N, C-alpha and C positions, 0 to 999 in steps of 0.2 A: 360880206353881206349877212345881214341879220336875218335869222328865220322868223317867220310870222308866228308860229305856233309852237313855243318851246314850253316844256311839260310844268316848268315852273311858275310861267305866266297863268296857266289854266289851273293851276292849283290854289292861287292866292285866294278865290272866293267861293270856297267849297261851301256847301251847306253843313248844317250840323252833322258830324259824322263821329264814330267813335275809332273805326279802323279803315284805312284804304288799301284795296287788294291791287297791286299793280305788277306789270310784267317786269323783266329785267332792264327795259329801256328807262325805267324811272329809278334805277339804282345809282342814286349819287347823293353825296354826303349834302349837297345844298337842299336837294328835295326832302330828304329825310329830315333835316333840322327844322325846315319850314313846317313841314307835318307835326312834328313834335312840339313846336311853338304853338300851333293851333289845337293842341290837344289830341291830335289824331294818331293812332298806333300804326306805322306802316307795316303792310306786309307784303314785302317785295323780296324775292329771290336776290342773292347776291350775283353780280356778274362773274364771269369766269376769270377775269384777270384782275379781280380784286384781290389784294393781299390779305386783308383779314376778312373772312367770311361773317356776315352778320346774320342773325338768326330770323328765321320767317316760318311761320306754322303751315306745314304741307296740308294739313286738315282744312284749313281755312282757305288756301291758295287753290285748292281743288274746287271750290264753289264759285271761283271765277269763270269756269265753262259756261256756266247757266247764263251770265250776261253777254257772253260771246255768242252763244246759241241764240239769244234775242235778237242780237244784231243781225246774225244771218238771216234769220226768219223775216226780220223787218226789211232786209235789202230785198226780198223776193216781191216786195211790193214795188211797182215800178215808180209810183210817185215819188218814194221816199227814195229809192236807189239813186234816181238821176235828178232829184231835188228840182222838182218843176216849180215849186213855190219860191217866190221871190222873197216875201216876208218871212223872217224867222219865225214870229208867232204862228203863223198859218203852218210852217213846216213843223214846228212843235206840236201843235195840234194834230197833225196827220200822224206823227211818230207815237204820240200819246193814245190816239184811237186806235192805231195798229197793235200798241202794246197791249191795251184793253182787250181787243179782240183775240190776239194769240192767247191771252191769259185765260179767257172764258172758253175757247174750242178746243 
């Protein structure tokens, strides 16, 4: 059975970026080469079972918690947590509105 949301499918259409900060779930040679081909530097810690550990900036990886905190705060909004909106563009509007309000509050 094929998984619908594989990380390499999601990474194909990334916007302009210089670095991608990902967790250990994104640690694969396929994903790393795909990012490097797009000119994106991966900041992904190596999995425990990887034979050769690859370097990742600990200072940069610590910034990842800010994004995780934003998603946690957005999920406090019932409309976003339960995804009431059927259309993706309306849902995106609600997320952007919520993120803007959280930024200013």
